[in-house]
N, C-alpha and C positions, 0 to 999 in steps of 0.2 A: 503494500500499500504506498502511494506516493504521499507522504503527511506535507509536502511543500505547497499540495492543491486544497485550494479553500473557494468553494461557491459563496459568496457574501450573501447576495440577494437573487430571487428570483428575475429575471428579464421583464416581466410585468410589473414588480414593485422598483424596480431601478427606472423605469419609462416613465413613472408618474412625477407631476409637478403638483405645486398647491393650486388649489382652486381659483376661477378666475377673480372669487369673492376675497381672496386671500392675499394672491397673490402680488400687488403693491405693497403690503402691509408688510409682507416677508421682505422685502426688496429694501424697502425704507429702513429694516430694521440694520443692515447692515453698511448704512453709512455712517462715519463718522464726521462730520462736521456738526452734530447738536441742532440741526437745522428743526424749527416747526414746519410741522404739517396739519392741515386739516383733512382727516378722515372719512371720506365720503366713500371708500370704498366696502365697509362694512356695516351692515344695520345692527352696529352693538349698542343699543339705545342708553344716552346717558341720563334718562328723565329717573325721577325715585322709584324704585319698588313701589305697588300698589301697597297701599296703608295695613290692609288685613292681609295680605300676605304677608308680609313683615312682621306684623303679630302673631302668626302663626309657628312662623321660623323662631322668634324669641319663648312661645310657650315651648318649645319644644328642646331649647336652649336651657331652660331655667331647671328644667327638670323636677324630682318631686322631691317629700322634706320627710322622708320615713327616719329612725330614729337612727338608724345605723349609717343614713346618707348625713345625718347632721354632725355624726363623732369623725367621719371623713372630709367632710368641710373643714371643722375647725384642724386637722392635723394636715390637711392636703390642698384646703382651700375649697372654692363650690364643684361639685361632682356633678354634671350632666346626665340625663338619660341617658343608657345604651342606644347608638343607633344599629337595629335589627335588621335584617333582611324584613321587605314585606312580601307577601304574595307576588309573583311574577305579574298578576292583572292588576297590581296597586292596592292602596289601601282604599277602603270603599269611602270613605271622605273625600280623598283625591277625586277618586270618580264621581262622585257625588258633586263636588267643585265643578267640573269639567262640565257636566251634562247642567248644572245651576246656572252657568254664562251662559249656553247655547239655548237655553231656557229664557233667559232675560234677552237676548239678541235676536230670537228668531221667533217666529210663529208657532213654533214646534213642540208638541208636548211629547217630550222627553221617557215617558214611563216604558216606552219600547225599544230605547236605544242601548247599544252596549258600548259600555269606553272601556278602553283600555291604557293604561298609563305608561309611559313612555320615554325613552330619554330625549329628549326634545321633539321636534316633528320629524327631525330625521331620521329617527330609528323608526317610527312613524311610516313615512315615506318606504324603509327598507320593507317591514313587515307587508305595505299593503302593496307591493311588489312580489315577493315573496306567494303573496296569496293570488294577483288576479294573472299573473303573466310567465307562464308556461314552465318549462324547464331549465335548469342552466344550459346556457350556450345554442338554445332553439332560438327559431325566429319566430314560434308561433305564439301566439297570443302577445304582443308585443303593449307596452303603455304608450296609450295617442298620447300627446299634448299640443297647447297650442303655441309655434313658436311666435317671440321668442318666451321661451320658459324659465324658471327658476333652475340655474345650472345645477344644481345638486342633484335633480331627478336624473339627468344624464351622467353625472359623476358617478354617482349609488347604482343607477342601473348595471354599466359595466362591472362595476366591483364584483356586485352577483350574480352577474352574466345573465342579465335581462335586457330585451331591446327595447329602443325608444323610436318611436316613427311618431310624424306630424302635420299639419295642416299651419300653414303660413300665416299670422295676422301681418297687417301693413302699417306702414307709418307714414302717415300723409303730412303733409308741409305747414298743416295747420295744428301739427303736434295730437293728432289722434289717431288710436291705433283701432282699426276695424279687423273684426275677426271672419272668418273666411264666410261664405253663403252655407246656407242648410246643402243645398246642392254638392256642395266640396266636402264637408263634411262628413254627410252619407257615404259619400264615392268612397273617401278614404277608408272607412271603417269597411265599408264590402271589401276593397284592395286587400288591409292588412290584416283582417278580423281580428284586432288587438281583443285585448282581456279585461281594460278596465278604460276609460275616456278620466283624462285629469283637469278640472277647473278650477284656478287658482283666484277665489272670486274677487279679494283686492289684490291685483296683481303684482308680483315681486317676477319681472325690473321693471314692467309697463305704466304700471300704476290705474292702468283697466281696471273702471268697476263693472263686473256683468250684469245685466238687467236681471228681471225676474222673467222676462223673455227670452232674452239668449238664453239663460240657464234650461227654461221651459223646452226649447225647441234642442237642445244637446241631450235633454232627459229622454225627451222621446226618442232621440236617433238611437240612444242607448238602449232601451227597451226594447227597440225594431230590431238590432242587432245580436240582445240577448247579452249584452256589459253591463259590467258595474260602474255606476257614475260616480266618480272619486270628486269630490272639492277641499282644496286643500283652502280651510280656511285661517291661518295664524293671523290675518289681519280684519277679521272680522271685525263690523261694527265702526270702522274708521273712517266711514265716509258720511260727515254731514249731511250732503243732499237727501240722504235717504232717512234723515231722523235716526242716525246710529244704527240701522237696519241693514244687512250687507244680504243681499240676493243669495242666500243659503241654499244647499243641497236639502238641509233639512224644512226647508219652505215649502218646494217640493212634494203634493200630494196626490194619491192615488185620483183625484178630482183634475189636479192638474194634468198629469203624466199619468194613464191608467197603465199600472203594472212596475211603477215605481220603487214603490215600497218593499222592502226584504233587497232592493241592488243598490242601497246607498252606502256610502261610506263616507267620511270628515278628516283631515288629519288636519291636530289640534296644534296649538304651542303655545304655552306662558311667556315666550320669549317677548314679544313686543305690545300684546294689549296689558300683561302683568309688568310690562319691563324688566322680566328675569331672564335675561338671557344667559347669563353664568349658570344657572339653575339648570339648563339643560333639561326641563321638564315638558312634555306633548303628552299626546293621547291620539289613540285611531279611535276613530268610534265609527259604528255602524248598525244596522237594523237587521242585521244577521246574525241569529244566535251560533250558527253553525262554522258560520266567516270568525265571528269572535273566539271562539274555541277552538279555534284551530291557530289564530294568528297568537293567542297566549302561549298555545303548544310552541310553538317556532321561537317566540322570545323566550322561554324557559332556561334554556345555557347560559343566557345573562343574568340570570336570576331572580333580579329585579330594579325597576329604575331609580334614581336617587331620591333617598328616602325621604332626606332632609329636604329637598324641594317639593316631595311630595306631602309634605306637610303647610306647605305655603299654599298649595294650591289647593288642597281641605278647609283652608281656612274662609274660602269662597261658596264653600257649601251650601251655607245658611243664610248668605247674604242677600240682603231685601231687594228685589227683579229693578225697583226704582233708583237704588243706587248705584247698581251695576251699569244702570244706562245714562247714569249721569255722569259716571266715570268713563265709558267710553263717550260722550259726549263730547266732555273737555279734551281727551283724548284728538280726537277727532277735529276740533275746531283748533289744536296746537299746531297739529299738522298741516290744517287746510291755511293758514294765514302765514306758515315759514314757508310752504312749496310755493304758494302764489307769489309770494315777495321775492324769492331767490329768483321762481321762474320767469318771471318778468325783469327782474335786474339782468339777468344771464343772456337774454335776447336781446337787451339794450346795449349792455358793453359788448358782445360779438353778432354784429349782425350777420344775417344769412344761420345763424344756429336754429336745430331744432331742438325745441323741448318739448317731449311728451306732456299731456292736457293733465295738469295735477289732477289725480283722482284719491282713493279711500287710503292704498297702501304707501310708506314715505321713500319713496323712490320717485326719480325722474330720470327718463332716457333722454339721451343726450346725441345730436345728430348731426356730424360735421359735413353730410354731403354736399350742402348748397353752398357752402364757403367758399367763392370762389376763386379766392389767393394762396388755399393750400394745393399744394405739389400735389400731382397725381399717385406718386409711390404712398399717399400718408395711408397710414395705417394705425388703428386705433389705440390696439394691445402696445404696440411700440410707442405711441405718445403716452400712455398709463406708466409704462416703465420707467420712459424717459423724465417723467415728472420725478416717480417714487426714486430714481438714482441719481440725478442730477439738477432736476428742475429748481429753479429759484426766483422768489419775488420779495420785492423787500416791503413789508406791509409794518406801516409804522417804525420803520428802523427797524426791523427785523427779518431775518431773511425766512421765508414761508413756502411752503409747495403743495400740493391737493395731490391726494389718492382718490382714485375712482377705480371701475373695474371694468375692462375692456369685454364688451359684449359679443364676441365672436362663437365663445364658449356656451352661451345663451341660445345657440340656434342648432338645429340637429339637421347639418345640409349633408347631400347628395357628394359623394368624389368628385371634385370639378366643378362643383353649383359654388355661384358668387355667394358669397355669404354677407347678408345685410350688416352683422354686427362687424365688418371692416371698417367703418365710420361712427361707429356706434359707441358710448360707453355709460356705465350707469351710475348716478349719482345717489348716495345713501344718504339719508335725513336722520342721523343718530347721534352726530356729533352735537354739543351744545350750539343754541342758535348764535350765540357773537362768533363761532364761527364758521357757522352755514352761512350767514349773513358777508362772510369774505369770498364765498365760491367765485362769484361772478367776478369780483377783483382779481383773482388768481385766475380761472381760468381762461382767458384772452391773451394773457402776457406770455403765461407757459406753454398755448399755442402757436403762439409767434416763435419764440424762442426754440421750439421743436423743430418748426418747418422750415426755419432757417438753416440748423444744421444738416438736413435730409441731402 
């Protein structure tokens, strides 16, 4: 045996790079010039955690007050409760918490829904695809998405050997994303025979807010083709134009779409509405008990989700619906004012820039395709990398740069096909407002710097 031979990692493992939403941040960390950055590349929300979720965490840490523990406190200081595994499905109160959020923000009676607590929305995505999308390495029963879509669906599907197919939305010059026609969606379902169709109701990365009519159309096609309708509802309730009630899959009934009940699922997350990104807590919710039970079994090797964060979610179980709705309205108003201001200033500072119409989710798509002074070789990913590694603009005398996410990876394109993301980047409204209001002042000069060195 040759002891000098060593296989460090698989070719697949070595081929991976950080996702589009992490790439700029990873590059920026390698800089050694101590420059300031406005991080618009990742939705790492800077707002305070929901007050009731914080109370749930505090209650867990305080522990009980048995005589033995009083002795331990005297000797060793405060001793909190042990953090034990929960059941794989999650603690009952956490499951009730997510169902209470759904009940308060939709028209759904949640008594027939099954909630399964997961490690953030990402783990719910994986379990959903494991349950809907064929076998590893097969092309059968892919996940149908609406391009551009949240890049993690493509990344995670590749990791677990599932396939993603898409129908394409288009960004018009006035910043509106339009979904494909009913005929286009029907044809795609007929051609690809997907296992599920995914809709992100308040969309990441486009901020497009799906309407009840659009959801009904997609739902009817799902029933027609015998596939599950899955709704990513991480940004539920953030569109103030609809009174804080998003067009949820749970608002669809058999009266709207005959046959839809028992064929629905949603991806839930406490990261955005609860401002608990680092808690990594979410859920897979379904109205099919068999699908729910199989999902829990598939999740069981992970033992359980973050129990500490589950207690934060549990604190929402008995919260009054009016209080929940008030919280969502406040969040929606905060993002509405912030996005409108930044959007207007971006278009004023950079003539020709297309900015997607502000909707519910805290994101904007920035498209440079109509900026006539950009060189033909312009590529948004190269621009994003340049900003992270070399870009610098003086803001109040302080060198500053801007981090964005390149959008090519948000599109599921065929080999040789022109990728609309070549001219697009995503801006996340997660940093503090005083930072985000600097984005228009940073974008134009950084774009000029990058174009000059092409």
